[in-house]
N, C-alpha and C positions, 0 to 999 in steps of 0.2 A: 700564382695559381688562382687567387680570389678574383683578380682582374679578368682573367680568361673566362672564369665561370660567369661573372657578371656580363661580360661581352656576349657569351653564348645565350644567356637568359634574355638579354636585350634583343638580340637578333631573332630569337624564337618568338618573343612578344611582338616584334615589328612584323614578322612574317604572318603571324596570326591576324594582326590588325589589317594588313593589306588583303588577306583572304576574305575578311568579312566586309571589305570595300567601304570602310568608314573613313571618308576623306577627313572629316573633322578630327578623328582620333589620330590618323596618320600625321596630320599637321602638328600635333603635339609631340611627335617623335622626331621632328626634323633635327633639333640640336643633338639629341641622343644618337641619332643615326650618323651624324657627322662625327661625333666622338668615336663611335664604333668604327667608322672608316679610318680614323686616325690610328686606332689601336690594332686593327686587323691587318694581317698580311695575306689573307686568303683571297685569291683572285675571284673566286665564285661569290664570296660575300661582298667584295668591292663592286663587282658588276651589278649585283642585286641592289646594293645601296645606291649606286649611281642611278639606276632606273627609278628608284623610289624616293630620292630626295627631290622634292618638287618646289621648294622655296627658291626663288631666283637668287637671292644672296647666298643661301647655303650651297646652291649648285656652283656658283662662282668660286666660293671658298673650297668646295670639294675638289674641283679641278686644279686650283692653285696648290692645294695641299698635296695632291698626288705628285705634282711636279717636284715639290720640296722633298717629299718622302723618297722619290726616285733618286734625287741628288744626295740624300743622306742615309743611304743603306736602309731605307724603309722606316726612318724615324722622323718625327716632327715634335718640337717642344710645344707645350701649352702656350708659351709666350708667342711663338711663331703663329700658332693657330689663332690666338686672340688678335694678333696684328692683322692677319688675313681677313678675319671677320670684320673688324672695325674698318679696315681699308675698303673692303668690298661694300660694306653698308654705306660708307660715306660716298663712294663713287657709283652707287646703284643708279642714280639719276643722271650722272655725268656721262658724256659720250666717251666711248672707248677710244683712247689715243694710241693703243697698241704698245704703250710703255708698260713694262713689267715692274711694278713697284713692290715686289715681294721682298721680305727681309733677307739680308745676306745670310748664308748658311755656314 
């Protein structure tokens, strides 16, 4: 229950931040918004998060994370999320080979 309340508080704060159009503040929320996407199952929240995650690495992780969640009944472990983040960050400057290097589920 506490996690769900924290998730709702985070999403409310992020919504407020985007309304005041402070890019600098929104940049500070990127990691928190990714964690919110990992925790939520609400499609409306996921759509909003997808639109507002602007960091290139975070966007890559977000989309890979959704694929893993879809394969795992809506769940992803923090270890899988950490792997996606490190993998995406390492390959941010590398050309896309089309190979999916996500961890096995």
